[in-house]
C-alpha positions in Angstrom: 67.9 25.9 18.7 68.9 26.4 22.4 69.4 23.6 24.9 66.2 24.8 26.6 64.1 23.8 23.6 65.1 20.1 23.7 64.7 20.1 27.5 61.3 21.6 27.1 60.3 19.0 24.5 61.5 16.2 26.8 59.8 17.8 29.7 56.6 18.0 27.7 56.6 14.3 27.1 57.3 13.6 30.8 54.5 15.9 32.0 52.1 14.3 29.6 53.1 10.9 31.1 52.6 12.3 34.7 49.0 13.3 34.1 47.0 10.0 34.1 47.9 9.1 37.7 46.1 7.0 40.3 46.8 7.4 44.0 47.4 5.1 46.9 48.4 5.9 50.5 51.4 4.0 51.8 51.7 5.9 55.1 50.1 8.8 56.9 52.6 11.3 55.6 52.9 10.6 51.9 50.6 9.8 49.0 52.0 7.8 46.1 50.7 8.4 42.6 51.4 5.8 39.9 50.8 5.2 36.2 51.5 2.5 33.7 52.6 2.6 30.1 49.1 1.3 29.0 47.2 4.1 30.8 49.6 6.7 29.4 49.0 5.4 25.8 45.2 5.6 26.2 45.4 9.0 27.9 47.5 10.8 25.3 45.5 9.6 22.2 43.0 12.4 22.3 45.7 15.0 23.0 47.4 14.4 19.6 48.4 16.0 17.3 50.1 18.5 19.6 51.7 21.6 18.3 55.3 22.3 19.4 57.8 25.2 18.9 61.3 24.4 17.9 62.7 27.9 18.4 62.7 31.4 16.8 64.9 30.2 13.9 62.1 28.2 12.5 58.9 29.4 10.9 56.0 27.1 9.9 54.1 24.6 12.0 55.5 21.6 13.9 53.2 18.9 15.4 53.7 15.8 17.4 51.6 13.4 15.4 52.0 10.4 17.6 53.7 9.0 20.7 53.9 5.2 20.5 55.7 2.1 21.9 55.7 3.5 25.4 57.7 1.5 28.0 58.8 2.2 31.6 61.7 0.4 33.2 64.9 1.0 35.2 64.4 4.7 35.8 63.7 5.3 32.1 60.7 6.0 29.8 61.0 4.7 26.3 58.8 5.8 23.4 58.7 6.7 19.7 57.7 10.1 18.3 56.4 11.1 14.9 57.0 14.8 14.4 55.4 16.5 11.4 56.2 19.9 10.0 54.6 22.0 7.2 55.9 25.1 5.3 59.1 25.0 7.4 61.7 27.7 6.9 65.0 28.0 8.8 66.6 31.5 9.2 70.0 32.4 10.7 72.4 35.4 10.7 75.6 34.9 8.7 78.1 37.8 8.7 75.3 40.3 9.7 73.2 39.0 6.8 70.0 37.0 7.2 70.2 33.6 5.6 66.9 31.7 5.0 66.6 28.1 3.9 63.2 26.8 2.8 62.9 23.2 4.1 59.3 22.5 3.1 57.8 19.6 5.1 59.2 17.5 7.9 58.1 13.9 8.5 60.4 12.5 11.2 60.3 9.5 13.5 62.7 9.0 16.4 63.1 6.6 19.3 63.5 8.3 22.7 65.1 6.9 25.9 64.5 9.4 28.7 66.3 8.8 32.0 64.7 10.2 35.1 66.5 11.3 38.3 64.9 13.2 41.2 67.1 15.1 43.6 65.3 15.2 46.9 67.7 17.9 48.4 67.2 20.3 45.4 63.6 19.2 44.8 64.4 19.0 41.1 63.6 16.4 38.5 66.5 15.8 36.1 65.7 14.3 32.7 68.3 13.0 30.2 66.9 12.3 26.8 68.8 10.0 24.4 67.4 10.1 20.8 68.2 7.4 18.3 68.9 8.1 14.6 66.0 7.2 12.3 66.5 3.8 10.6 65.6 5.2 7.2 68.4 7.7 6.8 68.4 7.6 3.0 64.8 8.6 2.7 65.0 11.7 4.9 64.3 15.0 3.4 66.4 18.1 4.0 63.9 19.3 6.7 64.1 15.9 8.4 67.9 15.9 8.3 68.2 19.3 9.9 65.6 18.7 12.7 67.1 15.3 13.4 70.6 16.7 13.6 69.5 19.3 16.1 67.7 16.6 18.3 70.7 14.3 18.2 73.2 17.1 19.0 71.2 18.2 22.1 70.5 14.7 23.4 72.4 12.8 26.1 72.5 16.0 28.2 70.8 16.1 31.7 68.4 18.9 32.0 66.8 20.2 35.3 63.0 20.5 35.4 61.3 22.3 38.3 58.1 20.4 39.0 57.6 21.7 42.6 56.0 25.0 41.5 52.5 23.5 41.9 49.9 26.1 42.9 48.2 25.4 46.2 44.6 24.3 46.1 42.3 26.8 47.8 38.6 26.1 48.7 36.0 27.2 51.2 35.5 24.9 54.2 33.0 25.6 57.0 33.1 29.4 56.4 36.9 29.3 56.4 39.5 29.0 53.7 41.2 25.7 53.3 44.6 25.7 51.5 46.3 22.5 50.5 49.9 22.5 49.4 51.8 19.6 47.9 55.5 18.8 48.1 57.0 16.3 45.7 59.1 13.9 47.8 60.3 11.4 45.1 59.9 10.4 41.4 61.0 6.9 40.4 60.0 3.8 38.4 59.3 0.3 39.7 57.7 -2.8 38.1 57.1 -1.0 34.8 55.2 1.8 36.5 56.1 5.5 37.2 55.7 6.6 40.8 55.4 10.1 42.3 55.5 10.5 46.1 53.8 13.6 47.4 53.6 15.1 50.9 50.4 17.2 51.2 49.9 19.8 53.9 46.7 21.7 54.8 46.1 25.1 56.4 42.8 26.6 57.5 42.5 30.3 57.9 39.9 33.1 58.2 
């Protein structure tokens, strides 16, 4: 599994968390969107189970069964995931020969601590997931052990996520075309809430 896969998995969780936002205007130039752990928990319930892809080496189906114990503080998002897999097989090349290992099912729970850092100059969100080992090590199956080992090996690395490629909103206005663009100014946590500051700009054209 490449580094990009764990970055994508962490980014998936962050983007799920960014969705249930409410807005307030702090000044004329910026809008601030915020969300709490409670609103996140309620929002994601109907989205689960959510199918995920762990890379081309794996065949079978992986699902995020649940995301629980969500907490936001000190530039971090904490949560617990339950990842379930069915009919899992792992294949790799060994001395030009394909080696396949049938893993069966995966039933894995991990605690995540995802640090957030937004670089205003680069306009890039950096996420650094730290993944704890499951408490029930002795009860893990071979599929659980392999997936857990991959997650642990690729945690504690900071990954860049471009969240500024938001498509402009275009609509008709008074027989003209109104285009609204958004520029993310900052992403941070404060008082157990996640904040996103956005600078909108509008353009009217024929």
